[in-house]
Every structure is written in C-alpha cells, then in structure tokens.
Residue, then its C-alpha position, 0 to 999 in steps of 0.5 A: m165308781i158314781q153310783r157308789d158313791f151316790h149310795e154311798l152318800g146316802l148312808v152317811a152319819d152325820r152332818a160331816a160326813l155328809e159335808a165331804k161326801l158331798v164335795a168329793i162327789a163333785q169334784a170327781m165330776d169336775f165341779e170344785i164347789a158344792s153345796a146343798a141345804v135344807a129349809v123348812d118354812r115354819p108358820g110363827q117361827p122362823a124358817v130352818f136353814e141349813m147348808v153343807g159344802n164348801t163354799p168359800k167363806a169370804f164369798m159368803e161374807a160378801s154376799r150377806d146383802p139381803g138385797n143381792v139375794a132378792r134378785d138374784p136369778v138363781i135364787q129366783r129361778l129355785r124358788r119357783s121351779g123344782l127343774p135342773f138349770v144350768y146358770d153362767q153369766s148370760m143368765y146375769t146380764q139378761a136378769g139386769a144382775g150382771d153386777l152379782w155375777e161380777l161379785q162372784a166370779p172370782y170365788g169360782y162361782k161363775t156358771g153350773v147347775a143348780m136344782a131345788m127339790h120343794l117336798p111336803g111338810g114345807q121341807h125344800f132341798l136346794l143344791g148348788m154344784d158350781r166351777a170356773r171353767p165352761l160346762p160341756a159345750d156338747t149337748d150329750l155330755l152335758n146330758r150326762v152331767m145333768a142326769d148324773i145330778c138329778l141322781l146326786a140330788v136324790h141321794a143327798q137330799e135323803a141323807a140330808v134330811r136325815v142328818i139335819l133334820a131328825e134330831p134338833s142339834p143342842q147349841k140352837l135350842p133356845r137358851l131360857t133361864p130358869r125364871e124364863i121357863e117358870i114364867l111359862h109354865w105358869t103362863k101355860e096354866g093360863k094365868s096372867a101377867w099380874a097372877v105369875g108376879q104374885i105367885l113368884a114375888m115380881s112385878e107385873s111389868t118385870v114379868q113381861t119383859h121375861l115374856r118379851n125376852v122369851r118371844r125373842k129367843m124363840g123366834v115367835s111373836s105371841k105367848h101362845q106360840a112360845i108356850l107350843r114351841a117350849i112343849g114340843l122342845g120338852l122345854i116345859d110340860g104339855 
C-alpha cells in the first residue's frame, strides 16, 4: 500500500492534493505531523520558500523568532547535510538548545526524521516527519522507517517542484501600478530619472520615489535587477 501511495503522491495535480497526500502517508506511517518545503536561492532577490503540510498554526506563530531558527540544531543540520537523521530531545540538549525542544514538544514535535535534498540551480527540498511517541527502538524497524522516508522524499520532491515551482502563483506576483510599469519601461530604454520625468510630466524626485517603491515590491536592491525581474515576469517587454 505504501508503494502505491508514493506513486500517487508523485502524480498529484496541485498544492492541495500534495499536502493532503503527504499528510495521509505520514499518518499511515505513524507520524502525526508532516511538512515539506521547497526553497530556491535567487541571487539579487529574496529566496523562494514554500511549505506544505499540517504544521499546527499555533506552533508556527510560536516559532517565528529568527534567533531561535538560527540556533535550531535540526535546521542547522538540514542546511549542511543531505542525509536523513533522527532528532529527539537529546539532540537539542547536546546543542545547548533544550529550551527550543521544550517550546515545540507541546505541539507534537518530540521526535522525528528530517532530511534535505540539495539540488542543482539553488533548489532545496526539505522533509520533516514528526511525532510525540518515541521512534522504534529495534534497529531493523527503524532502518525500515528511514528507508521508507527516503523513498517518500524522492516522490514528494518531484511532486513539490512540479506543482509549486512550475507556474508562478498570481497572488505572489508584485503588484505594480500602471505608472510604475511605465517608469520601468522608460528606465529599461536607458532613460535617466530626469528624462523619465520629462516624458511623463513629473518631477525627478517623484520618479525616484516610484523606483524605490518598485524595488521594495520586487525585493531587489537596484533598478537593473527590477528591470530584469519585470521582464522575466512579463510585466514589461524584453
């Protein structure tokens, strides 16, 4: 049954189906919580990070502290390794982060298996399977669980990249005003802020203000990066 479920996971058509199937498989494997994430490094732009799963909303709200994220031993290991590993309270206490385990344990994150797949093109896939009960003490049983999770990760990664990254989500596109798009167009044509102001009958400082707003909305640091991203998103012609 597990093999059929893995195959069906690889064929899901959208994010909702991916999440539902991932959680169902995890629970069939005696893990109450499952989460998968796709991250993409994008030089000059904020990284993409999209997650699916049944992470408790209360836990997400309680675990937003960037300082806690930076010293979480599970996250640190995911960043540097592509091998699956087991985490439990001892991993946190040995890392001097026992308080983080105490924070997450009430939400069901007492022990589990996590792994990362670091892919070409700056893509990363993360998978976590979590539960409140201890993992099997028997080595053979635990090895079987780890093997199943590795196979699950292969199917989940392929599905996640396909349904999450293949098409841009319209609601996540930067919302530029018609005026901002017009200014980007003329800036792409090599016009200075002063020249754009003359063309559009506005002051140079107003043009600069619009360009700052564009950079902020697009999460970039220069007008050249903004132009490249706008072209890539089809907001202006290349």
